[in-house]
C-alpha positions as CSV (number, residue, x, y, z in Angstrom):
1,M,11.5,-53.1,5.0
2,Q,14.1,-50.9,7.3
3,I,14.0,-48.2,4.0
4,N,10.5,-48.1,3.7
5,T,10.1,-48.1,7.4
6,L,12.5,-44.5,7.5
7,L,10.7,-43.3,4.6
8,R,6.7,-43.2,6.0
9,S,8.9,-42.1,9.3
10,F,9.9,-38.7,7.2
11,C,6.9,-38.1,5.1
12,A,4.5,-38.2,9.1
13,T,7.2,-35.9,10.3
14,T,7.3,-33.6,7.4
15,L,3.2,-33.3,7.0
16,L,2.9,-33.0,11.1
17,A,5.6,-30.3,10.5
18,W,3.7,-28.3,7.8
19,A,0.3,-28.6,9.9
20,L,1.7,-27.0,12.9
21,A,2.6,-23.9,10.8
22,P,0.1,-21.1,10.8
23,A,-0.1,-22.4,14.5
24,A,3.6,-21.7,15.0
25,Q,2.9,-18.5,12.9
26,A,0.1,-17.4,15.0
27,Q,1.9,-18.0,18.4
28,L,5.0,-15.6,17.0
29,P,5.6,-13.4,19.9
30,P,5.2,-9.3,18.7
31,G,7.9,-7.3,18.9
32,K,9.7,-10.2,16.5
33,Q,11.0,-9.2,13.0
34,V,10.2,-11.9,10.1
35,P,10.2,-11.5,6.6
36,P,6.4,-10.8,5.1
37,T,5.8,-13.9,3.8
38,G,2.1,-13.9,3.8
39,P,-0.4,-12.5,0.9
40,A,1.1,-9.6,-1.3
41,R,-1.3,-6.7,-0.2
42,K,-3.4,-5.6,-3.3
43,R,-1.4,-2.1,-4.9
44,Y,-2.6,1.2,-6.5
45,L,-2.1,1.4,-9.8
46,F,-1.5,5.6,-8.5
47,A,-0.8,6.3,-5.1
48,Q,-4.2,7.1,-3.3
49,K,-4.2,10.2,-0.6
50,E,-5.2,9.2,2.4
51,V,-8.5,10.9,3.6
52,G,-8.2,13.8,6.2
53,C,-3.7,13.6,5.9
54,P,-3.3,14.7,2.3
55,V,0.3,14.5,3.0
56,V,0.2,10.1,3.2
57,A,-0.2,8.4,0.2
58,N,-1.3,4.8,0.2
59,V,0.8,2.5,-1.9
60,T,-0.9,-0.4,-1.1
61,K,-4.9,-0.6,0.0
62,N,-4.7,-0.3,3.4
63,T,-7.5,1.7,4.5
64,D,-10.3,1.0,2.0
65,E,-13.7,-1.4,2.9
66,D,-11.8,-4.6,2.2
67,A,-9.2,-3.5,4.5
68,D,-11.7,-2.9,7.5
69,V,-13.8,-5.9,6.7
70,S,-10.2,-8.5,7.1
71,G,-8.5,-7.3,9.6
72,S,-5.9,-5.6,8.1
73,Y,-6.3,-1.4,8.6
74,T,-3.6,0.2,8.5
75,K,-4.2,4.1,8.5
76,V,-1.1,6.4,8.9
77,C,-0.8,10.0,9.2
78,Y,1.8,12.3,9.5
79,R,1.9,15.7,11.6
80,S,4.4,17.7,11.4
81,N,5.9,19.9,14.2
82,A,4.2,23.3,12.9
83,E,1.0,21.9,12.8
84,M,1.2,19.8,16.6
85,L,2.7,23.8,17.6
86,L,-0.3,25.2,16.5
87,E,-2.5,22.9,18.3
88,I,-1.1,23.1,21.4
89,N,-1.3,26.9,21.4
90,E,-4.9,26.9,20.1
91,L,-5.4,24.2,23.3
92,R,-3.6,26.5,25.7
93,K,-6.2,29.4,24.9
94,I,-9.4,27.2,25.2
95,H,-8.3,25.0,28.9
96,E,-6.2,28.0,30.1
97,W,-3.2,25.9,30.9
98,A,-1.0,26.9,33.7
99,D,2.4,27.9,32.2
100,S,3.9,24.4,33.6
101,T,1.2,22.4,31.7
102,Y,2.4,24.3,28.7
103,Q,6.0,24.5,28.7
104,R,5.6,20.6,29.2
105,R,4.0,19.7,26.1
106,L,6.3,21.8,24.6
107,A,8.8,19.9,25.9
108,A,6.9,16.2,24.7
109,L,7.6,18.0,20.5
110,S,9.1,15.8,18.4
111,P,11.5,18.4,15.9
112,G,10.1,16.3,13.2
113,G,6.5,16.2,13.9
114,A,4.6,12.7,15.0
115,L,3.4,10.0,13.1
116,V,-0.4,9.0,14.1
117,V,-1.3,5.2,13.0
118,T,-4.8,3.6,13.5
119,I,-5.0,-0.2,12.9
120,R,-8.0,-2.5,13.1
121,R,-7.2,-6.1,13.8
122,Q,-9.1,-8.9,14.9
123,G,-9.1,-9.7,18.8
124,P,-7.8,-7.6,21.1
125,K,-4.2,-9.0,21.1
126,G,-4.5,-8.9,17.5
127,A,-4.3,-5.3,17.4
128,D,-1.4,-5.0,19.9
129,P,1.1,-2.4,18.2
130,A,4.1,-4.5,19.1
131,Y,3.7,-6.5,15.8
132,L,4.6,-3.5,13.9
133,F,7.7,-2.7,12.2
134,F,8.3,1.1,10.5
135,S,11.3,1.9,7.9
136,A,11.1,5.3,6.4
137,K,13.7,6.0,3.9
138,G,14.6,9.1,2.1
139,K,14.1,9.7,-2.3
140,D,17.7,7.9,-2.3
141,G,16.2,5.1,-0.4
142,Q,18.4,5.4,2.3
143,E,16.9,3.8,5.8
144,L,16.3,7.5,7.8
145,F,14.0,6.1,10.8
146,T,13.0,2.4,12.5
147,F,10.9,2.0,15.5
148,N,8.7,-0.5,16.5
149,P,6.0,0.1,19.2
150,K,5.5,-0.9,22.7
151,S,3.0,-3.9,23.5
152,G,-0.5,-2.8,24.1
153,F,-3.9,-3.3,23.1
154,G,-6.6,-3.0,21.6
155,R,-10.0,-1.7,22.5
156,F,-13.3,-2.8,21.0
157,Y,-14.1,-1.3,17.3
158,G,-17.0,-3.0,16.4
159,R,-17.8,-7.0,14.9
160,D,-14.9,-9.0,16.5
161,L,-12.3,-6.0,15.4
162,Y,-9.9,-3.6,18.2
163,Q,-8.8,-0.3,17.3
164,N,-5.8,1.0,18.6
165,Q,-3.7,4.1,17.5
166,Q,-0.6,5.1,18.6
167,T,1.6,8.7,18.0
168,I,4.8,7.9,17.3
169,S,7.8,10.7,17.4
170,F,9.1,11.3,13.8
171,P,13.0,12.1,13.5
172,L,13.6,15.5,11.7
173,V,14.2,14.6,7.8
174,D,16.2,17.1,5.7
175,V,14.5,18.8,2.8
176,A,16.5,17.2,0.3
177,N,15.1,13.7,1.8
178,W,11.7,14.3,0.7
179,P,9.6,12.5,-0.2
180,L,9.9,9.5,2.0
181,T,9.0,5.8,1.2
182,L,7.0,4.1,4.7
183,T,6.5,0.6,5.1
184,I,5.1,-1.2,8.2
185,N,5.7,-4.7,8.1
186,D,3.1,-6.4,10.6
187,T,4.8,-9.7,11.4
188,R,1.0,-11.4,12.3
189,L,-0.4,-11.1,9.4
190,R,2.9,-11.8,7.9
191,Q,2.2,-8.4,5.2
192,L,3.9,-5.3,4.5
193,F,2.3,-2.0,4.0
194,E,3.7,0.7,1.7
195,Y,2.8,4.6,2.2
196,T,4.4,7.4,0.7
197,L,5.3,10.7,3.1
198,S,5.0,14.3,0.7
199,Q,7.1,17.5,2.4
200,P,4.4,19.2,4.4
201,V,3.8,22.8,3.3
202,N,4.0,24.4,6.8
C-alpha cells in the first residue's frame, strides 16, 4: 500500500515537472547562456550569401521566408573598418560636420569593423538582444570572439513581430584566420544560427 502511494506521488511529481518545463524555459532571463536544445535549424546544402552583404553566408536558414514568419529571422552583416571609414567621410561632406564631430566618429570605429545584426521576434521582449550569444572561430577552429549584447526591446515591425538591430564592434582578425565561422546561440528559442564570414576585399 505504501509502495503504491509513493509510486503515485513520484509519477505526479514527474508529470508536474514535465508540464512546467516549457514555462520555465520561456521565463529564462536574458543574458544567461544555455545549450541550444530546441529544434535544429534547417540547413542549406551549400551556404547561401546574404543579400546586400556578400561576405556573409548563411549555413542555416536564418533569413528565409519561413524564418521571417516564425519569428526567428536573424540577419548578420559584416562591415569592415575601411567600409565604415568611407561612409563617415561621405557623411562628413554631406552634413558638413565640425572637426570635433568627425574625430568623435573616427574614435568610435573598431579596427576590426563591426557586425550589424538584425533580429525579428514575436513580442517586444522576444526581440531582446541579450538572449543572443555570439561566438566567432577562425579556420583552425580557435575561438576569436565572444559577445553577449546588452538588454533591449524591439520596435514593432508587423503582424506580431518586433525588430531589433545591433551594431557590434568586431576585433581585428589576422589574415591567416579567415574565413571565420560565426554562431549565434538564441537562448530564448534554444536554437543555434550558423554563418561563415569571408575576408573583405577592402
